[in-house]
Biopython code that builds the backbone (N, CA, C, O; Angstrom):
import numpy as np
from Bio.PDB.StructureBuilder import StructureBuilder

atoms = [
    (1, "MET", "N", (0.868, -1.151, -0.005)),
    (1, "MET", "CA", (0.005, 0.020, 0.011)),
    (1, "MET", "C", (0.865, 1.240, -0.002)),
    (1, "MET", "O", (1.815, 1.342, 0.775)),
    (2, "ILE", "N", (0.559, 2.158, -0.855)),
    (2, "ILE", "CA", (1.299, 3.440, -0.876)),
    (2, "ILE", "C", (0.245, 4.536, -0.669)),
    (2, "ILE", "O", (-0.731, 4.626, -1.413)),
    (3, "ASP", "N", (0.463, 5.353, 0.346)),
    (3, "ASP", "CA", (-0.522, 6.406, 0.612)),
    (3, "ASP", "C", (0.185, 7.518, 1.380)),
    (3, "ASP", "O", (1.185, 7.284, 2.059)),
    (4, "HIS", "N", (-0.349, 8.722, 1.260)),
    (4, "HIS", "CA", (0.190, 9.880, 2.017)),
    (4, "HIS", "C", (-0.667, 10.157, 3.262)),
    (4, "HIS", "O", (-0.325, 11.018, 4.072)),
    (5, "ASN", "N", (-1.748, 9.447, 3.405)),
    (5, "ASN", "CA", (-2.618, 9.634, 4.587)),
    (5, "ASN", "C", (-2.026, 8.786, 5.730)),
    (5, "ASN", "O", (-2.281, 7.588, 5.848)),
    (6, "MET", "N", (-1.236, 9.459, 6.550)),
    (6, "MET", "CA", (-0.529, 8.746, 7.636)),
    (6, "MET", "C", (-1.444, 8.081, 8.625)),
    (6, "MET", "O", (-1.139, 6.992, 9.112)),
    (7, "GLU", "N", (-2.589, 8.721, 8.942)),
    (7, "GLU", "CA", (-3.548, 8.097, 9.870)),
    (7, "GLU", "C", (-4.040, 6.787, 9.325)),
    (7, "GLU", "O", (-4.155, 5.819, 10.077)),
    (8, "LEU", "N", (-4.337, 6.718, 8.044)),
    (8, "LEU", "CA", (-4.851, 5.482, 7.409)),
    (8, "LEU", "C", (-3.724, 4.437, 7.435)),
    (8, "LEU", "O", (-3.962, 3.294, 7.827)),
    (9, "VAL", "N", (-2.545, 4.798, 7.038)),
    (9, "VAL", "CA", (-1.429, 3.812, 6.963)),
    (9, "VAL", "C", (-1.127, 3.283, 8.381)),
    (9, "VAL", "O", (-0.920, 2.082, 8.559)),
    (10, "LEU", "N", (-1.104, 4.146, 9.354)),
    (10, "LEU", "CA", (-0.824, 3.721, 10.733)),
    (10, "LEU", "C", (-1.904, 2.803, 11.262)),
    (10, "LEU", "O", (-1.636, 1.944, 12.103)),
    (11, "ALA", "N", (-3.136, 2.979, 10.773)),
    (11, "ALA", "CA", (-4.228, 2.166, 11.276)),
    (11, "ALA", "C", (-4.314, 0.789, 10.657)),
    (11, "ALA", "O", (-4.739, -0.161, 11.315)),
    (12, "VAL", "N", (-3.910, 0.663, 9.381)),
    (12, "VAL", "CA", (-4.113, -0.594, 8.687)),
    (12, "VAL", "C", (-2.860, -1.456, 8.400)),
    (12, "VAL", "O", (-2.970, -2.624, 8.028)),
    (13, "CYS", "N", (-1.693, -0.861, 8.579)),
    (13, "CYS", "CA", (-0.456, -1.573, 8.263)),
    (13, "CYS", "C", (0.237, -2.005, 9.541)),
    (13, "CYS", "O", (0.235, -1.290, 10.543)),
    (14, "ASP", "N", (0.841, -3.210, 9.486)),
    (14, "ASP", "CA", (1.643, -3.638, 10.652)),
    (14, "ASP", "C", (3.124, -3.387, 10.496)),
    (14, "ASP", "O", (3.870, -3.490, 11.469)),
    (15, "ARG", "N", (3.559, -3.068, 9.321)),
    (15, "ARG", "CA", (4.951, -2.726, 8.998)),
    (15, "ARG", "C", (4.915, -1.583, 8.011)),
    (15, "ARG", "O", (4.181, -1.639, 7.024)),
    (16, "ILE", "N", (5.695, -0.548, 8.259)),
    (16, "ILE", "CA", (5.688, 0.658, 7.437)),
    (16, "ILE", "C", (7.088, 1.029, 7.039)),
    (16, "ILE", "O", (8.021, 0.949, 7.837)),
    (17, "VAL", "N", (7.230, 1.443, 5.769)),
    (17, "VAL", "CA", (8.492, 2.018, 5.258)),
    (17, "VAL", "C", (8.177, 3.460, 4.883)),
    (17, "VAL", "O", (7.290, 3.706, 4.065)),
    (18, "VAL", "N", (8.876, 4.395, 5.458)),
    (18, "VAL", "CA", (8.629, 5.816, 5.186)),
    (18, "VAL", "C", (9.753, 6.352, 4.298)),
    (18, "VAL", "O", (10.936, 6.165, 4.582)),
    (19, "LEU", "N", (9.352, 7.018, 3.222)),
    (19, "LEU", "CA", (10.262, 7.642, 2.295)),
    (19, "LEU", "C", (10.208, 9.143, 2.375)),
    (19, "LEU", "O", (9.134, 9.709, 2.580)),
    (20, "ASP", "N", (11.320, 9.800, 2.221)),
    (20, "ASP", "CA", (11.392, 11.223, 2.108)),
    (20, "ASP", "C", (12.242, 11.546, 0.877)),
    (20, "ASP", "O", (13.440, 11.264, 0.852)),
    (21, "LEU", "N", (11.636, 12.119, -0.108)),
    (21, "LEU", "CA", (12.305, 12.430, -1.390)),
    (21, "LEU", "C", (12.964, 11.206, -1.982)),
    (21, "LEU", "O", (14.075, 11.286, -2.507)),
    (22, "GLY", "N", (12.274, 10.050, -1.901)),
    (22, "GLY", "CA", (12.790, 8.817, -2.488)),
    (22, "GLY", "C", (13.794, 8.039, -1.642)),
    (22, "GLY", "O", (14.254, 6.978, -2.064)),
    (23, "LYS", "N", (14.137, 8.534, -0.475)),
    (23, "LYS", "CA", (15.073, 7.866, 0.400)),
    (23, "LYS", "C", (14.356, 7.282, 1.631)),
    (23, "LYS", "O", (13.529, 7.945, 2.257)),
    (24, "VAL", "N", (14.693, 6.033, 1.958)),
    (24, "VAL", "CA", (14.046, 5.429, 3.136)),
    (24, "VAL", "C", (14.593, 6.121, 4.367)),
    (24, "VAL", "O", (15.807, 6.186, 4.563)),
    (25, "ILE", "N", (13.693, 6.643, 5.203)),
    (25, "ILE", "CA", (14.074, 7.310, 6.482)),
    (25, "ILE", "C", (13.656, 6.537, 7.688)),
    (25, "ILE", "O", (14.143, 6.800, 8.788)),
    (26, "ALA", "N", (12.744, 5.562, 7.518)),
    (26, "ALA", "CA", (12.291, 4.795, 8.687)),
    (26, "ALA", "C", (11.592, 3.513, 8.210)),
    (26, "ALA", "O", (10.929, 3.490, 7.173)),
    (27, "ILE", "N", (11.759, 2.486, 8.977)),
    (27, "ILE", "CA", (11.048, 1.194, 8.807)),
    (27, "ILE", "C", (10.667, 0.715, 10.173)),
    (27, "ILE", "O", (11.490, 0.698, 11.087)),
    (28, "GLY", "N", (9.386, 0.313, 10.324)),
    (28, "GLY", "CA", (8.981, -0.210, 11.614)),
    (28, "GLY", "C", (7.481, -0.383, 11.771)),
    (28, "GLY", "O", (6.706, -0.255, 10.822)),
    (29, "THR", "N", (7.110, -0.674, 12.983)),
    (29, "THR", "CA", (5.696, -0.834, 13.328)),
    (29, "THR", "C", (5.080, 0.549, 13.396)),
    (29, "THR", "O", (5.801, 1.546, 13.388)),
    (30, "PRO", "N", (3.742, 0.628, 13.463)),
    (30, "PRO", "CA", (3.105, 1.939, 13.600)),
    (30, "PRO", "C", (3.602, 2.693, 14.849)),
    (30, "PRO", "O", (3.826, 3.901, 14.777)),
    (31, "ASP", "N", (3.772, 2.025, 15.957)),
    (31, "ASP", "CA", (4.271, 2.672, 17.181)),
    (31, "ASP", "C", (5.693, 3.234, 16.976)),
    (31, "ASP", "O", (5.996, 4.341, 17.418)),
    (32, "GLU", "N", (6.541, 2.471, 16.312)),
    (32, "GLU", "CA", (7.894, 2.942, 16.038)),
    (32, "GLU", "C", (7.895, 4.115, 15.082)),
    (32, "GLU", "O", (8.677, 5.048, 15.259)),
    (33, "ILE", "N", (7.037, 4.092, 14.070)),
    (33, "ILE", "CA", (6.959, 5.166, 13.104)),
    (33, "ILE", "C", (6.430, 6.433, 13.770)),
    (33, "ILE", "O", (6.955, 7.520, 13.527)),
    (34, "ARG", "N", (5.413, 6.310, 14.596)),
    (34, "ARG", "CA", (4.857, 7.461, 15.329)),
    (34, "ARG", "C", (5.901, 8.199, 16.159)),
    (34, "ARG", "O", (5.828, 9.420, 16.298)),
    (35, "SER", "N", (6.852, 7.486, 16.700)),
    (35, "SER", "CA", (7.818, 8.096, 17.598)),
    (35, "SER", "C", (9.191, 8.369, 16.929)),
    (35, "SER", "O", (10.117, 8.856, 17.576)),
    (36, "ASP", "N", (9.298, 8.048, 15.637)),
    (36, "ASP", "CA", (10.590, 8.224, 14.970)),
    (36, "ASP", "C", (10.853, 9.733, 14.656)),
    (36, "ASP", "O", (10.077, 10.377, 13.950)),
    (37, "PRO", "N", (11.961, 10.261, 15.201)),
    (37, "PRO", "CA", (12.237, 11.689, 14.994)),
    (37, "PRO", "C", (12.436, 12.060, 13.538)),
    (37, "PRO", "O", (12.083, 13.175, 13.154)),
    (38, "ALA", "N", (12.995, 11.162, 12.688)),
    (38, "ALA", "CA", (13.153, 11.499, 11.288)),
    (38, "ALA", "C", (11.816, 11.647, 10.593)),
    (38, "ALA", "O", (11.664, 12.508, 9.727)),
    (39, "VAL", "N", (10.868, 10.844, 10.945)),
    (39, "VAL", "CA", (9.506, 10.916, 10.374)),
    (39, "VAL", "C", (8.818, 12.178, 10.821)),
    (39, "VAL", "O", (8.231, 12.881, 9.998)),
    (40, "THR", "N", (8.873, 12.491, 12.115)),
    (40, "THR", "CA", (8.249, 13.699, 12.576)),
    (40, "THR", "C", (8.856, 14.929, 11.953)),
    (40, "THR", "O", (8.152, 15.868, 11.581)),
    (41, "SER", "N", (10.166, 14.918, 11.844)),
    (41, "SER", "CA", (10.841, 16.064, 11.201)),
    (41, "SER", "C", (10.466, 16.243, 9.745)),
    (41, "SER", "O", (10.198, 17.360, 9.301)),
    (42, "ALA", "N", (10.447, 15.140, 8.994)),
    (42, "ALA", "CA", (10.201, 15.187, 7.565)),
    (42, "ALA", "C", (8.744, 15.529, 7.232)),
    (42, "ALA", "O", (8.468, 16.266, 6.286)),
    (43, "TYR", "N", (7.830, 14.988, 8.017)),
    (43, "TYR", "CA", (6.408, 15.162, 7.691)),
    (43, "TYR", "C", (5.660, 16.152, 8.518)),
    (43, "TYR", "O", (4.621, 16.645, 8.079)),
    (44, "LEU", "N", (6.138, 16.473, 9.709)),
    (44, "LEU", "CA", (5.364, 17.329, 10.591)),
    (44, "LEU", "C", (6.125, 18.486, 11.133)),
    (44, "LEU", "O", (5.550, 19.316, 11.837)),
    (45, "GLY", "N", (7.383, 18.582, 10.844)),
    (45, "GLY", "CA", (8.211, 19.649, 11.378)),
    (45, "GLY", "C", (8.937, 19.196, 12.635)),
    (45, "GLY", "O", (8.412, 18.361, 13.372)),
    (46, "ALA", "N", (10.074, 19.698, 12.890)),
    (46, "ALA", "CA", (10.958, 19.254, 13.977)),
    (46, "ALA", "C", (10.388, 19.478, 15.361)),
    (46, "ALA", "O", (10.783, 18.798, 16.308)),
    (47, "THR", "N", (9.465, 20.423, 15.498)),
    (47, "THR", "CA", (8.964, 20.724, 16.867)),
    (47, "THR", "C", (7.679, 19.937, 17.165)),
    (47, "THR", "O", (7.112, 20.095, 18.246)),
    (48, "HIS", "N", (7.216, 19.112, 16.255)),
    (48, "HIS", "CA", (5.978, 18.350, 16.467)),
    (48, "HIS", "C", (6.232, 17.181, 17.447)),
    (48, "HIS", "O", (7.284, 16.542, 17.440)),
    (49, "SER", "N", (5.214, 16.944, 18.282)),
    (49, "SER", "CA", (5.375, 15.890, 19.271)),
    (49, "SER", "C", (4.912, 14.517, 18.790)),
    (49, "SER", "O", (5.176, 13.520, 19.462)),
    (50, "GLY", "N", (4.228, 14.435, 17.646)),
    (50, "GLY", "CA", (3.750, 13.170, 17.124)),
    (50, "GLY", "C", (2.375, 12.797, 17.620)),
    (50, "GLY", "O", (1.871, 11.732, 17.263)),
    (51, "GLU", "N", (1.740, 13.640, 18.438)),
    (51, "GLU", "CA", (0.440, 13.264, 18.988)),
    (51, "GLU", "C", (-0.604, 13.106, 17.916)),
    (51, "GLU", "O", (-1.466, 12.240, 18.066)),
    (52, "GLU", "N", (-0.597, 13.877, 16.839)),
    (52, "GLU", "CA", (-1.570, 13.786, 15.805)),
    (52, "GLU", "C", (-1.533, 12.459, 15.034)),
    (52, "GLU", "O", (-2.513, 12.088, 14.389)),
    (53, "LEU", "N", (-0.401, 11.748, 15.102)),
    (53, "LEU", "CA", (-0.281, 10.498, 14.413)),
    (53, "LEU", "C", (-0.873, 9.321, 15.147)),
    (53, "LEU", "O", (-0.858, 8.212, 14.612)),
    (54, "LYS", "N", (-1.390, 9.501, 16.336)),
    (54, "LYS", "CA", (-2.016, 8.391, 17.084)),
    (54, "LYS", "C", (-3.313, 7.983, 16.415)),
    (54, "LYS", "O", (-4.167, 8.820, 16.122)),
    (55, "ALA", "N", (-3.450, 6.697, 16.179)),
    (55, "ALA", "CA", (-4.643, 6.192, 15.506)),
    (55, "ALA", "C", (-5.683, 5.816, 16.512)),
    (55, "ALA", "O", (-6.767, 5.367, 16.140)),
]
sb = StructureBuilder()
sb.init_structure("model")
sb.init_model(0)
sb.init_chain("A")
sb.init_seg("    ")
for serial, (resi, resn, name, xyz) in enumerate(atoms, 1):
    if name == "N":
        sb.init_residue(resn, " ", resi, " ")
    sb.init_atom(name, np.array(xyz, "f"), 0.0, 1.0, " ", f" {name:<3s}", serial, name[0])
structure = sb.get_structure()
């Protein structure tokens, strides 16, 4: 599944690979992805706490 809707991806996938500009920046479970600093920085800004990514 490829999608930009992070809430959907986090809700239905048990393993996630996150890309930023074609480069893999994170691989893991939804909980690991929610708390990954590279993901929060790339998709939500460096100051974001990740709370909006909770499914």
